[in-house]
Structures are given as structure tokens and as C-alpha cells.
TIMI-2910 file (N, C-alpha, C, CB; in pm, 1 decimal, decimal comma, always signed):
<rs>
+----------+----------+----------+----------+----------+----------+----------+----------+----------+----------+----------+----------+------+
!      n_x !      n_y !      n_z !     ca_x !     ca_y !     ca_z !      c_x !      c_y !      c_z !     cb_x !     cb_y !     cb_z ! resn !
+----------+----------+----------+----------+----------+----------+----------+----------+----------+----------+----------+----------+------+
!   -946,8 !  +1106,2 !   -953,2 !   -823,8 !  +1170,1 !   -991,0 !   -852,5 !  +1306,4 !  -1051,6 !   -745,8 !  +1082,9 !  -1088,2 !  Met !
!   -960,7 !  +1312,9 !  -1131,4 !   -996,8 !  +1440,0 !  -1192,2 !  -1033,4 !  +1542,2 !  -1085,4 !  -1112,9 !  +1421,5 !  -1290,0 !  Lys !
!  -1098,4 !  +1495,0 !   -976,6 !  -1137,9 !  +1586,0 !   -869,3 !  -1015,5 !  +1644,8 !   -800,1 !  -1226,6 !  +1513,4 !   -767,2 !  Lys !
!   -912,9 !  +1563,0 !   -781,9 !   -790,8 !  +1610,8 !   -716,4 !   -721,8 !  +1714,6 !   -803,1 !   -695,0 !  +1493,8 !   -687,1 !  Ile !
!   -712,1 !  +1687,0 !   -933,5 !   -649,3 !  +1782,6 !  -1024,9 !   -729,4 !  +1911,4 !  -1028,8 !   -636,8 !  +1723,1 !  -1166,3 !  Ile !
!   -861,0 !  +1898,6 !  -1033,7 !   -947,6 !  +2016,0 !  -1034,2 !   -931,2 !  +2094,6 !   -904,5 !  -1094,7 !  +1974,8 !  -1053,6 !  Leu !
!   -919,5 !  +2024,3 !   -793,4 !   -900,9 !  +2089,2 !   -664,5 !   -772,5 !  +2170,9 !   -661,7 !   -899,4 !  +1985,6 !   -553,1 !  Leu !
!   -662,0 !  +2110,9 !   -705,0 !   -534,8 !  +2182,1 !   -703,8 !   -532,5 !  +2295,0 !   -804,9 !   -421,1 !  +2086,5 !   -731,1 !  Phe !
!   -597,3 !  +2277,4 !   -917,7 !   -606,0 !  +2383,9 !  -1016,8 !   -686,7 !  +2500,2 !   -960,5 !   -669,2 !  +2332,2 !  -1147,7 !  Leu !
!   -797,0 !  +2470,9 !   -895,5 !   -879,1 !  +2574,4 !   -832,9 !   -801,5 !  +2644,2 !   -722,9 !  -1008,4 !  +2514,6 !   -776,6 !  Thr !
!   -727,7 !  +2567,8 !   -644,6 !   -645,7 !  +2625,6 !   -538,8 !   -542,1 !  +2720,7 !   -596,4 !   -577,1 !  +2515,5 !   -458,0 !  Leu !
!   -479,8 !  +2680,3 !   -706,1 !   -378,3 !  +2764,9 !   -767,9 !   -439,0 !  +2893,0 !   -823,1 !   -306,8 !  +2689,2 !   -879,0 !  Ala !
!   -558,4 !  +2883,8 !   -878,9 !   -623,5 !  +3001,4 !   -936,1 !   -674,9 !  +3094,3 !   -827,1 !   -738,3 !  +2959,6 !  -1027,7 !  Ile !
!   -732,9 !  +3036,8 !   -720,7 !   -792,8 !  +3117,8 !   -615,4 !   -688,7 !  +3178,6 !   -520,8 !   -890,4 !  +3034,1 !   -536,4 !  Cys !
!   -575,5 !  +3118,7 !   -514,6 !   -472,2 !  +3168,8 !   -424,0 !   -403,0 !  +3288,1 !   -487,1 !   -369,5 !  +3058,2 !   -390,1 !  Ser !
!   -381,5 !  +3385,4 !   -407,7 !   -304,4 !  +3499,8 !   -454,2 !   -183,6 !  +3512,3 !   -365,6 !   -388,3 !  +3630,6 !   -453,7 !  Thr !
!    -73,6 !  +3531,8 !   -426,9 !    +50,0 !  +3544,6 !   -350,9 !   +116,8 !  +3674,6 !   -392,4 !   +144,7 !  +3422,0 !   -373,9 !  Ala !
!   +155,7 !  +3747,1 !   -293,3 !   +230,2 !  +3869,0 !   -321,6 !   +362,5 !  +3860,0 !   -249,6 !   +151,4 !  +3996,2 !   -278,6 !  Ser !
!   +462,3 !  +3910,0 !   -312,5 !   +595,5 !  +3899,7 !   -255,7 !   +643,8 !  +4040,1 !   -222,0 !   +693,6 !  +3828,1 !   -353,6 !  Gln !
!   +673,6 !  +4060,2 !    -93,5 !   +723,0 !  +4189,3 !    -48,6 !   +843,3 !  +4164,4 !    +39,9 !   +612,8 !  +4270,0 !    +26,7 !  Ala !
!   +958,6 !  +4190,6 !    -12,1 !  +1084,7 !  +4174,6 !    +59,2 !  +1098,3 !  +4035,6 !   +120,0 !  +1096,9 !  +4279,7 !   +167,5 !  Gln !
!  +1070,1 !  +3931,3 !    +41,9 !  +1089,6 !  +3794,9 !    +86,6 !   +971,0 !  +3734,4 !   +159,6 !  +1207,1 !  +3789,4 !   +173,6 !  Gly !
!   +867,9 !  +3810,1 !   +188,3 !   +750,2 !  +3756,4 !   +256,1 !   +645,5 !  +3717,9 !   +153,0 !   +692,5 !  +3858,8 !   +356,7 !  Asn !
!   +583,1 !  +3605,8 !   +176,8 !   +476,5 !  +3559,6 !    +87,5 !   +347,3 !  +3555,9 !   +166,9 !   +509,1 !  +3418,9 !    +26,4 !  Ile !
!   +247,5 !  +3622,9 !   +117,8 !   +115,1 !  +3621,4 !   +179,3 !    +23,0 !  +3542,5 !    +87,4 !    +60,6 !  +3767,1 !   +203,9 !  Asn !
!    -48,7 !  +3449,3 !   +147,6 !   -135,9 !  +3363,3 !    +69,2 !   -278,6 !  +3378,4 !   +118,9 !    -90,2 !  +3215,9 !    +77,1 !  Glu !
!   -368,6 !  +3399,5 !    +26,0 !   -509,2 !  +3410,6 !    +60,1 !   -581,4 !  +3294,3 !     -6,9 !   -568,8 !  +3549,1 !    +15,6 !  Lys !
!   -642,1 !  +3208,1 !    +77,5 !   -708,0 !  +3088,9 !    +26,9 !   -856,8 !  +3097,7 !    +57,4 !   -646,3 !  +2960,8 !    +88,3 !  Val !
!   -934,9 !  +3064,9 !    -40,0 !  -1079,8 !  +3063,6 !    -24,0 !  -1116,2 !  +2962,6 !    +85,7 !  -1151,0 !  +3028,2 !   -159,2 !  Asp !
!  -1202,1 !  +2998,9 !   +180,9 !  -1241,4 !  +2905,8 !   +288,3 !  -1304,1 !  +2776,5 !   +236,9 !  -1338,7 !  +2973,8 !   +381,5 !  Pro !
!  -1370,5 !  +2782,4 !   +122,2 !  -1427,8 !  +2660,4 !    +64,1 !  -1318,6 !  +2561,5 !    +23,5 !  -1514,9 !  +2695,1 !    -57,8 !  Asn !
!  -1208,0 !  +2613,2 !    -25,7 !  -1095,3 !  +2527,1 !    -63,6 !  -1034,9 !  +2463,8 !    +61,3 !   -987,3 !  +2607,7 !   -141,3 !  Ile !
!  -1019,2 !  +2541,4 !   +166,7 !   -965,9 !  +2488,9 !   +292,1 !  -1056,2 !  +2378,8 !   +347,4 !   -950,3 !  +2601,9 !   +395,2 !  Thr !
!  -1185,6 !  +2400,1 !   +343,8 !  -1280,4 !  +2299,4 !   +392,3 !  -1274,2 !  +2172,8 !   +306,2 !  -1424,0 !  +2356,4 !   +392,7 !  Ala !
!  -1261,7 !  +2190,8 !   +176,0 !  -1252,7 !  +2076,8 !    +85,6 !  -1125,1 !  +1996,3 !   +111,2 !  -1257,3 !  +2124,2 !    -60,1 !  Leu !
!  -1014,2 !  +2064,2 !   +133,6 !   -888,1 !  +1995,6 !   +163,1 !   -897,5 !  +1920,6 !   +296,3 !   -771,0 !  +2096,7 !   +166,6 !  Met !
!   -960,5 !  +1980,0 !   +396,0 !   -976,0 !  +1913,8 !   +525,8 !  -1060,8 !  +1787,2 !   +509,1 !  -1041,2 !  +2010,2 !   +629,9 !  Lys !
!  -1165,9 !  +1796,6 !   +431,2 !  -1251,2 !  +1679,3 !   +406,2 !  -1173,1 !  +1569,6 !   +335,5 !  -1374,2 !  +1718,5 !   +322,4 !  Arg !
!  -1092,5 !  +1607,2 !   +237,5 !  -1008,9 !  +1511,8 !   +164,2 !   -913,0 !  +1439,4 !   +259,2 !   -929,6 !  +1584,0 !    +53,1 !  Phe !
!   -848,4 !  +1512,8 !   +347,7 !   -755,4 !  +1455,0 !   +445,0 !   -829,8 !  +1362,8 !   +541,2 !   -682,3 !  +1566,3 !   +523,3 !  Val !
!   -944,7 !  +1405,4 !   +590,5 !  -1022,4 !  +1323,7 !   +684,0 !  -1066,6 !  +1191,3 !   +620,9 !  -1144,7 !  +1401,4 !   +732,2 !  Asp !
!  -1109,0 !  +1196,1 !   +496,7 !  -1150,6 !  +1073,5 !   +427,6 !  -1032,0 !   +978,7 !   +413,8 !  -1210,2 !  +1106,1 !   +288,2 !  Ile !
!   -916,1 !  +1031,6 !   +378,2 !   -798,2 !   +946,1 !   +362,8 !   -750,6 !   +889,8 !   +496,0 !   -685,5 !  +1023,7 !   +297,0 !  Asn !
!   -762,7 !   +965,7 !   +603,3 !   -723,4 !   +915,9 !   +734,9 !   -817,6 !   +806,0 !   +783,1 !   -720,6 !  +1030,3 !   +836,1 !  Lys !
!   -942,9 !   +811,7 !   +741,8 !  -1039,8 !   +711,9 !   +786,5 !  -1026,3 !   +579,7 !   +711,3 !  -1180,2 !   +765,7 !   +770,1 !  Ser !
!   -952,1 !   +579,2 !   +602,1 !   -931,6 !   +456,9 !   +525,5 !   -828,7 !   +371,1 !   +597,4 !   -886,1 !   +488,2 !   +379,9 !  Thr !
!   -872,0 !   +256,3 !   +646,7 !   -784,2 !   +168,6 !   +724,6 !   -702,8 !    +74,5 !   +637,2 !   -865,7 !    +88,0 !   +822,7 !  Lys !
!   -757,9 !    +34,5 !   +523,5 !   -688,0 !    -57,9 !   +435,4 !   -700,6 !    -11,8 !   +290,5 !   -743,3 !   -200,7 !   +451,6 !  Thr !
!   -610,0 !    -62,4 !   +208,8 !   -613,3 !    -30,8 !    +66,2 !   -603,0 !   -159,9 !    -14,0 !   -498,6 !    +67,1 !    +28,1 !  Ile !
!   -635,7 !   -151,7 !   -141,1 !   -623,4 !   -266,2 !   -230,6 !   -479,2 !   -275,0 !   -279,0 !   -722,2 !   -254,8 !   -351,0 !  Asp !
!   -429,1 !   -396,3 !   -289,3 !   -292,8 !   -413,9 !   -335,4 !   -264,5 !   -557,8 !   -370,9 !   -195,6 !   -366,6 !   -231,0 !  Gly !
!   -137,3 !   -591,2 !   -367,9 !    -91,0 !   -723,1 !   -410,1 !     +9,0 !   -778,3 !   -310,3 !    -28,5 !   -716,6 !   -550,0 !  Trp !
!    +14,1 !   -910,5 !   -299,8 !   +113,9 !   -982,1 !   -221,8 !   +160,9 !  -1100,7 !   -305,2 !    +56,5 !  -1028,7 !    -82,9 !  Arg !
!   +266,9 !  -1166,2 !   -258,7 !   +314,6 !  -1288,0 !   -323,1 !   +271,9 !  -1406,2 !   -237,6 !   +469,7 !  -1285,4 !   -342,7 !  Ile !
!   +196,6 !  -1497,7 !   -296,0 !   +157,0 !  -1617,4 !   -222,8 !   +263,9 !  -1723,6 !   -241,6 !    +18,4 !  -1669,1 !   -270,2 !  Gln !
!   +320,3 !  -1765,0 !   -129,0 !   +429,8 !  -1861,3 !   -128,6 !   +377,4 !  -2004,5 !   -120,7 !   +524,3 !  -1833,4 !    -12,1 !  Ile !
!   +274,1 !  -2024,7 !    -38,5 !   +226,6 !  -2159,6 !    -10,5 !    +79,9 !  -2156,4 !    +29,0 !   +310,4 !  -2224,9 !   +100,3 !  Leu !
!     +6,0 !  -2258,4 !     -9,0 !   -131,4 !  -2279,9 !    +37,6 !   -142,5 !  -2426,8 !    +76,2 !   -238,4 !  -2240,5 !    -73,1 !  Ala !
!   -182,5 !  -2451,3 !   +200,1 !   -189,7 !  -2587,9 !   +249,9 !   -298,9 !  -2598,4 !   +355,9 !    -53,3 !  -2632,6 !   +307,5 !  Thr !
!   -342,8 !  -2718,7 !   +382,3 !   -439,5 !  -2740,7 !   +490,3 !   -369,0 !  -2772,4 !   +621,5 !   -535,7 !  -2854,5 !   +453,8 !  Thr !
!   -237,3 !  -2783,7 !   +618,1 !   -157,7 !  -2818,3 !   +735,6 !    -97,6 !  -2692,0 !   +797,7 !    -46,1 !  -2918,5 !   +698,0 !  Asp !
!   -148,1 !  -2656,7 !   +915,5 !   -101,9 !  -2534,2 !   +981,7 !    +46,6 !  -2541,4 !  +1018,2 !   -184,8 !  -2508,2 !  +1107,5 !  Arg !
!    +91,8 !  -2655,2 !  +1064,8 !   +233,6 !  -2669,6 !  +1102,4 !   +324,2 !  -2647,4 !   +981,4 !   +259,8 !  -2809,7 !  +1163,3 !  Gln !
!   +281,2 !  -2695,2 !   +866,2 !   +361,9 !  -2678,1 !   +744,0 !   +374,6 !  -2530,4 !   +707,1 !   +299,3 !  -2756,5 !   +626,3 !  Arg !
!   +266,0 !  -2455,6 !   +718,0 !   +271,6 !  -2313,7 !   +683,0 !   +355,9 !  -2236,3 !   +784,6 !   +129,4 !  -2254,5 !   +675,3 !  Val !
!   +350,2 !  -2273,3 !   +912,5 !   +432,7 !  -2206,1 !  +1012,8 !   +580,7 !  -2235,7 !   +991,3 !   +390,7 !  -2248,9 !  +1153,6 !  Glu !
!   +612,9 !  -2359,2 !   +954,8 !   +752,5 !  -2393,7 !   +923,4 !   +801,0 !  -2317,7 !   +800,2 !   +766,8 !  -2545,8 !   +900,5 !  Asp !
!   +714,9 !  -2308,3 !   +700,6 !   +750,3 !  -2235,5 !   +578,1 !   +770,4 !  -2087,1 !   +607,5 !   +641,0 !  -2254,0 !   +470,6 !  Ala !
!   +690,4 !  -2032,2 !   +698,5 !   +705,8 !  -1891,6 !   +737,1 !   +842,2 !  -1870,0 !   +802,9 !   +591,6 !  -1848,3 !   +833,2 !  Leu !
!   +880,5 !  -1956,9 !   +894,5 !  +1011,1 !  -1944,0 !   +959,9 !  +1124,7 !  -1952,0 !   +858,1 !  +1028,4 !  -2053,2 !  +1066,7 !  Gln !
!  +1114,3 !  -2043,9 !   +763,4 !  +1216,9 !  -2056,3 !   +660,2 !  +1222,9 !  -1929,9 !   +574,7 !  +1189,7 !  -2179,1 !   +571,9 !  Lys !
!  +1106,3 !  -1878,9 !   +534,9 !  +1101,8 !  -1759,2 !   +451,7 !  +1164,8 !  -1640,4 !   +524,4 !   +956,9 !  -1726,7 !   +412,3 !  Phe !
!  +1129,7 !  -1622,4 !   +650,9 !  +1183,5 !  -1510,2 !   +728,5 !  +1335,1 !  -1521,8 !   +743,8 !  +1116,8 !  -1503,9 !   +867,0 !  Val !
!  +1385,6 !  -1644,3 !   +757,5 !  +1530,3 !  -1659,9 !   +769,1 !  +1600,7 !  -1631,6 !   +635,7 !  +1564,3 !  -1801,5 !   +817,6 !  Ser !
!  +1536,3 !  -1665,5 !   +522,7 !  +1595,3 !  -1637,6 !   +391,3 !  +1580,9 !  -1491,6 !   +349,1 !  +1531,6 !  -1726,3 !   +287,0 !  Leu !
!  +1467,6 !  -1431,1 !   +382,4 !  +1436,1 !  -1294,6 !   +339,4 !  +1388,5 !  -1211,4 !   +459,7 !  +1327,5 !  -1296,0 !   +227,2 !  Tyr !
!  +1479,3 !  -1173,1 !   +547,8 !  +1437,8 !  -1100,8 !   +668,7 !  +1380,4 !   -960,6 !   +642,4 !  +1555,0 !  -1088,7 !   +761,3 !  Pro !
!  +1408,2 !   -903,6 !   +526,3 !  +1360,0 !   -768,0 !   +495,9 !  +1223,5 !   -765,3 !   +428,2 !  +1459,5 !   -697,6 !   +408,1 !  Asn !
!  +1169,2 !   -881,5 !   +397,4 !  +1037,9 !   -888,2 !   +332,8 !   +936,1 !   -935,4 !   +436,4 !  +1040,3 !   -984,1 !   +207,9 !  Ile !
!   +837,5 !   -852,4 !   +469,2 !   +737,3 !   -896,0 !   +566,9 !   +654,5 !  -1011,3 !   +511,9 !   +645,6 !   -779,0 !   +606,0 !  Pro !
!   +626,6 !  -1107,5 !   +598,1 !   +547,6 !  -1223,5 !   +557,8 !   +460,3 !  -1267,2 !   +674,2 !   +638,9 !  -1339,8 !   +510,8 !  Ala !
!   +348,0 !  -1326,0 !   +640,9 !   +257,2 !  -1379,5 !   +741,8 !   +162,7 !  -1476,2 !   +672,3 !   +178,2 !  -1265,2 !   +815,0 !  Asp !
!    +93,8 !  -1555,0 !   +751,0 !     -2,6 !  -1646,2 !   +693,2 !   -143,6 !  -1603,0 !   +731,1 !    +24,5 !  -1790,1 !   +739,1 !  Trp !
!   -236,3 !  -1636,0 !   +644,2 !   -378,0 !  -1608,3 !   +667,5 !   -453,2 !  -1739,1 !   +651,1 !   -432,9 !  -1498,0 !   +569,3 !  Val !
!   -567,6 !  -1746,4 !   +715,0 !   -649,2 !  -1866,2 !   +702,0 !   -773,4 !  -1834,5 !   +620,6 !   -687,6 !  -1922,1 !   +840,5 !  Gln !
!   -793,7 !  -1914,6 !   +520,3 !   -913,8 !  -1909,6 !   +439,2 !   -960,6 !  -2053,7 !   +430,6 !   -888,4 !  -1845,1 !   +295,6 !  Ser !
!  -1048,4 !  -2090,5 !   +522,5 !  -1083,7 !  -2231,7 !   +543,1 !  -1109,5 !  -2302,9 !   +412,6 !  -1205,7 !  -2243,5 !   +632,0 !  Lys !
!  -1052,0 !  -2418,3 !   +394,5 !   -970,9 !  -2498,2 !   +486,2 !   -820,5 !  -2472,2 !   +471,7 !   -999,1 !  -2644,9 !   +463,9 !  Pro !
!   -782,7 !  -2366,9 !   +396,8 !   -641,7 !  -2345,7 !   +366,3 !   -574,7 !  -2243,7 !   +457,0 !   -627,3 !  -2302,3 !   +224,4 !  Tyr !
!   -446,0 !  -2265,6 !   +477,9 !   -356,6 !  -2168,0 !   +538,7 !   -267,1 !  -2119,6 !   +425,4 !   -272,7 !  -2229,3 !   +660,2 !  Tyr !
!   -258,2 !  -1987,8 !   +410,4 !   -184,4 !  -1931,4 !   +297,0 !    -71,6 !  -1843,8 !   +348,0 !   -278,2 !  -1850,3 !   +204,3 !  Lys !
!    +49,3 !  -1872,3 !   +301,3 !   +165,6 !  -1791,3 !   +335,6 !   +182,2 !  -1685,6 !   +228,2 !   +294,4 !  -1878,6 !   +349,3 !  Leu !
!   +178,6 !  -1559,5 !   +272,4 !   +189,0 !  -1448,0 !   +179,0 !   +299,7 !  -1353,9 !   +223,5 !    +54,9 !  -1372,6 !   +168,0 !  Arg !
!   +366,0 !  -1293,7 !   +125,5 !   +479,6 !  -1207,0 !   +154,8 !   +467,1 !  -1074,1 !    +80,8 !   +611,0 !  -1276,4 !   +117,2 !  Ala !
!   +524,4 !   -969,5 !   +142,4 !   +528,0 !   -838,4 !    +79,4 !   +394,5 !   -767,1 !    +82,5 !   +573,6 !   -851,4 !    -61,4 !  Gly !
!   +397,3 !   -644,2 !    +35,4 !   +277,4 !   -561,5 !    +19,8 !   +308,9 !   -460,0 !    -89,8 !   +236,0 !   -489,9 !   +156,3 !  Ala !
!   +233,2 !   -465,3 !   -197,8 !   +263,4 !   -384,0 !   -315,3 !   +137,2 !   -317,2 !   -366,5 !   +327,2 !   -469,4 !   -426,0 !  Tyr !
!   +153,2 !   -198,3 !   -420,5 !    +37,0 !   -125,5 !   -471,9 !     -0,4 !   -169,4 !   -612,6 !    +64,0 !    +23,7 !   -470,5 !  Thr !
!    +94,0 !   -224,8 !   -686,3 !    +63,4 !   -265,6 !   -823,2 !   +106,5 !   -409,9 !   -848,1 !   +131,9 !   -172,0 !   -923,5 !  Ser !
!    +43,9 !   -469,0 !   -944,1 !    +79,5 !   -606,1 !   -981,3 !   +221,6 !   -610,7 !  -1036,3 !    -20,1 !   -662,1 !  -1085,1 !  Lys !
!   +261,6 !   -504,8 !  -1102,7 !   +396,6 !   -498,3 !  -1159,3 !   +502,6 !   -509,6 !  -1049,8 !   +415,6 !   -367,4 !  -1237,8 !  Arg !
!   +482,9 !   -440,7 !   -937,6 !   +576,9 !   -450,1 !   -825,5 !   +578,3 !   -591,8 !   -768,2 !   +540,3 !   -348,4 !   -715,2 !  Glu !
!   +461,6 !   -652,6 !   -757,8 !   +452,8 !   -789,1 !   -705,1 !   +523,3 !   -888,2 !   -797,7 !   +305,7 !   -830,0 !   -686,2 !  Ala !
!   +508,9 !   -870,8 !   -926,7 !   +574,7 !   -960,2 !  -1022,1 !   +726,2 !   -944,3 !  -1015,7 !   +524,6 !   -932,9 !  -1164,7 !  Ile !
!   +772,5 !   -822,1 !   -995,1 !   +917,1 !   -800,0 !   -980,1 !   +970,0 !   -875,6 !   -858,0 !   +948,2 !   -648,3 !   -967,0 !  Ala !
!   +894,7 !   -873,8 !   -748,6 !   +936,7 !   -948,0 !   -629,3 !   +927,4 !  -1098,2 !   -653,4 !   +850,8 !   -908,4 !   -507,8 !  Met !
!   +825,0 !  -1141,1 !   -722,8 !   +810,9 !  -1283,6 !   -756,0 !   +933,4 !  -1331,2 !   -833,4 !   +681,5 !  -1308,7 !   -838,7 !  Gln !
!   +981,5 !  -1249,7 !   -922,9 !  +1100,0 !  -1283,8 !  -1001,8 !  +1221,9 !  -1304,0 !   -911,1 !  +1128,7 !  -1173,6 !  -1105,9 !  Tyr !
!  +1235,5 !  -1219,2 !   -807,5 !  +1347,3 !  -1232,7 !   -714,2 !  +1336,2 !  -1358,0 !   -627,7 !  +1355,4 !  -1110,4 !   -625,5 !  Leu !
!  +1214,0 !  -1402,5 !   -602,9 !  +1191,7 !  -1519,1 !   -516,7 !  +1188,6 !  -1651,8 !   -592,2 !  +1062,9 !  -1502,3 !   -442,0 !  Leu !
!  +1191,2 !  -1646,4 !   -724,9 !  +1164,6 !  -1767,2 !   -803,6 !  +1264,8 !  -1880,0 !   -781,7 !  +1162,4 !  -1732,3 !   -948,3 !  Lys !
!  +1389,7 !  -1849,3 !   -744,0 !  +1487,0 !  -1957,4 !   -721,9 !  +1450,5 !  -2041,5 !   -600,2 !  +1627,9 !  -1899,7 !   -704,3 !  Asn !
!  +1405,3 !  -1975,9 !   -492,4 !  +1368,3 !  -2047,6 !   -370,7 !  +1222,5 !  -2092,9 !   -370,7 !  +1393,9 !  -1960,3 !   -250,5 !  Asp !
!  +1137,1 !  -2018,7 !   -441,0 !   +993,4 !  -2048,1 !   -441,3 !   +940,4 !  -2042,0 !   -585,5 !   +915,7 !  -1947,4 !   -349,4 !  Tyr !
!   +965,8 !  -2145,1 !   -663,7 !   +927,0 !  -2141,3 !   -805,3 !   +775,9 !  -2141,1 !   -828,5 !   +987,1 !  -2258,8 !   -876,4 !  Pro !
!   +697,2 !  -2184,9 !   -730,5 !   +551,7 !  -2188,3 !   -749,1 !   +481,1 !  -2065,5 !   -692,7 !   +495,0 !  -2312,1 !   -684,7 !  Thr !
!   +556,4 !  -1970,0 !   -641,2 !   +496,1 !  -1847,8 !   -585,6 !   +430,1 !  -1766,8 !   -696,7 !   +602,9 !  -1761,8 !   -512,6 !  Ala !
!   +323,6 !  -1695,6 !   -661,1 !   +253,1 !  -1614,6 !   -760,1 !   +186,5 !  -1495,3 !   -692,1 !   +148,2 !  -1699,4 !   -835,6 !  Tyr !
!   +163,0 !  -1385,9 !   -766,8 !    +99,1 !  -1267,3 !   -710,0 !    -50,3 !  -1289,8 !   -685,8 !   +119,3 !  -1147,3 !   -802,3 !  Pro !
!    -99,5 !  -1237,7 !   -573,5 !   -242,2 !  -1244,2 !   -542,0 !   -289,5 !  -1107,2 !   -495,3 !   -270,7 !  -1352,2 !   -433,7 !  Val !
!   -413,6 !  -1076,7 !   -524,1 !   -471,3 !   -951,1 !   -477,9 !   -504,8 !   -961,7 !   -330,1 !   -597,0 !   -914,6 !   -559,6 !  Gln !
!   -486,1 !   -850,8 !   -260,1 !   -520,9 !   -843,1 !   -118,7 !   -586,2 !   -707,0 !    -95,7 !   -394,4 !   -863,2 !    -26,1 !  Asp !
!   -710,1 !   -709,0 !    -52,2 !   -785,2 !   -584,7 !    -32,5 !   -777,3 !   -533,4 !   +110,1 !   -929,5 !   -605,2 !    -70,4 !  Asn !
!   -688,8 !   -590,6 !   +189,2 !   -677,3 !   -548,2 !   +329,1 !   -533,3 !   -516,6 !   +366,9 !   -732,2 !   -656,2 !   +421,6 !  Glu !
!   -463,4 !   -444,7 !   +281,0 !   -326,5 !   -403,9 !   +311,1 !   -331,4 !   -272,7 !   +387,8 !   -241,3 !   -389,6 !   +180,8 !  Ile !
!   -261,3 !   -269,5 !   +499,8 !   -253,3 !   -146,9 !   +578,6 !   -151,5 !    -54,4 !   +512,4 !   -214,0 !   -177,1 !   +727,6 !  Lys !
!   -181,9 !    +74,6 !   +501,9 !    -89,0 !   +167,6 !   +434,3 !    +52,2 !   +165,2 !   +491,9 !   -142,9 !   +308,6 !   +442,5 !  Pro !
!    +67,5 !   +145,0 !   +621,6 !   +201,7 !   +144,0 !   +679,5 !   +283,6 !    +23,2 !   +633,6 !   +192,7 !   +145,2 !   +831,4 !  Glu !
!   +217,2 !    -82,5 !   +585,7 !   +289,9 !   -198,0 !   +534,1 !   +362,4 !   -163,4 !   +404,0 !   +194,1 !   -315,8 !   +511,6 !  Glu !
!   +310,0 !    -70,1 !   +328,0 !   +370,9 !    -31,5 !   +201,5 !   +497,3 !    +50,5 !   +222,1 !   +272,1 !    +46,5 !   +117,9 !  Leu !
!   +510,0 !   +116,3 !   +334,8 !   +623,7 !   +202,6 !   +362,0 !   +750,2 !   +122,9 !   +385,7 !   +595,4 !   +290,3 !   +481,1 !  Ile !
!   +736,1 !     +3,8 !   +441,4 !   +853,7 !    -77,6 !   +479,0 !   +939,0 !   -112,7 !   +363,5 !   +811,9 !   -202,6 !   +546,4 !  Lys !
+----------+----------+----------+----------+----------+----------+----------+----------+----------+----------+----------+----------+------+
</rs>
């Protein structure tokens, strides 16, 4: 985080802007441009991020987890859900959140239908899942 702040501070200091009749000319140090390109490339190469989901059910019965998934989707069509297998368990998980606080807020909304649901960490959340 400090590197990002330092980068933007350096960019602000190194950039010169002159205003002439509504036109803005910006001169950026090539090192700053290269650093920004590297930053973007690193972020694009990141396929997954760390986050949180709500675990609805854990069972050894695959049919039970698939039935629970269908029920969940019918009750909450706007919340993405899927099951994962972690032998010998099948786990039904819902949502994708960047913080535990967001996951707990969703858990609170689900507590009437799923009183045993709880937040779990997931280190393989795709960034596009967070946008939904």
C-alpha cells in the first residue's frame, strides 16, 4: 500500500501540467509510465484473490448438497452459490466477499433460512465474482 501511495505521490510531483486556453499538457517521467505498466500487468496476471464466502452446508452426501443448492438458488436467485468437494465432504458455499464483515452481514440476512451458516475463507475467488 505504501508503494502505491509513493507511486502516485511521485507521479503527482513529476508531472507538470500547464493550462493554455483549456488545453492541458502532461509530461510524465518514462520510469513512472513503466512502473504503472508493470503494476497493471501484475494485477492482470492475478487470477484469484483471497476473500470470504458463506458456508451453508457440509455433507458427505452429494445428492443432499445438490438438492440444497437448488433450494438456495430458488430462495436467493441474486446470490451466486456453488458446491466444492473437499474429500470426503461436499460443501455448499454462497456469495463472494472481500472482507469478513461483508460475509457476516450476508450471514445475518440468511440466518432465518440457514441458522447454521457461517463465514469461511476462500483463497480462490475470481475478481469478476465480486462484481456481481
